[in-house]
C-alpha positions as CSV (number, residue, x, y, z in Angstrom):
1,V,-1.7,-6.6,-13.5
2,N,-4.6,-4.3,-13.5
3,V,-3.9,-0.9,-11.9
4,P,-6.8,0.7,-9.9
5,V,-8.6,3.4,-11.8
6,N,-7.7,5.9,-9.0
7,V,-3.9,5.6,-9.5
8,P,-2.9,8.3,-12.0
9,V,-0.7,7.0,-14.8
10,N,1.9,9.7,-14.2
11,V,2.5,8.9,-10.5
12,P,5.9,7.3,-10.2
13,V,5.1,4.0,-8.4
14,N,6.6,0.6,-9.1
15,N,4.7,-2.6,-9.7
16,R,5.0,-3.8,-6.1
17,Q,3.5,-0.5,-4.9
18,K,0.6,-0.8,-7.3
19,N,0.0,-4.3,-6.1
20,I,0.1,-3.1,-2.5
21,I,-2.7,-0.7,-3.3
22,L,-4.7,-3.6,-4.7
23,D,-3.9,-5.6,-1.6
24,I,-5.2,-2.8,0.6
25,Q,-8.4,-2.6,-1.5
26,K,-8.9,-6.3,-0.8
27,D,-7.9,-6.3,2.9
28,K,-7.8,-2.9,4.7
29,Y,-6.3,-4.6,7.7
30,I,-3.4,-6.2,5.9
31,T,-0.1,-5.9,7.9
32,Q,3.3,-4.9,6.9
33,K,4.5,-8.4,7.9
34,K,2.0,-10.0,5.5
35,L,3.0,-7.7,2.7
36,A,6.7,-8.4,3.3
37,E,6.0,-12.2,3.2
38,K,3.9,-11.9,0.1
39,Y,6.4,-9.9,-1.9
40,K,9.5,-11.7,-0.3
41,V,11.1,-8.4,0.7
42,N,12.2,-7.0,4.1
43,R,9.6,-5.3,6.2
44,E,11.7,-2.1,5.9
45,T,11.1,-2.2,2.1
46,I,7.3,-2.4,2.7
47,K,7.5,0.5,5.2
48,R,9.3,2.6,2.5
49,D,6.7,1.6,-0.1
50,L,3.8,2.5,2.3
51,K,5.5,5.8,3.2
52,K,5.8,6.7,-0.5
53,L,2.2,5.8,-1.2
54,K,1.1,8.0,1.8
55,E,3.3,10.9,0.6
56,L,1.7,10.6,-2.9
57,N,-1.7,10.7,-1.1
58,L,-2.7,7.3,-2.6
59,I,-3.3,5.6,0.7
60,K,-3.8,6.7,4.3
61,R,-3.7,5.1,7.7
62,I,-6.9,5.1,9.8
63,G,-6.3,4.7,13.5
64,P,-3.3,3.3,15.4
65,D,-0.6,1.0,14.0
66,K,-1.8,-2.1,15.9
67,T,-5.5,-2.0,15.4
68,G,-6.0,0.6,12.6
69,S,-6.7,0.0,8.9
70,W,-5.6,1.3,5.5
71,E,-7.7,3.3,3.1
72,V,-7.1,3.8,-0.6
73,V,-7.7,7.5,-1.3
74,K,-10.2,7.9,-4.1
């Protein structure tokens, strides 16, 4: 799996979280439901992953939950 250039090597993220970043780069409107289905995990797990990625300032949410989009922070 190729890790995006903008994800520092020393940031403690797991492979699924790295792949979520790649998914967001491909589709900024991807939903938690679609991510949960893709990785065969509970939606709560995806919520935790997204929360961690936001706390590490790797992604951010633009707009409201229903109609907003994701952005990978460069």
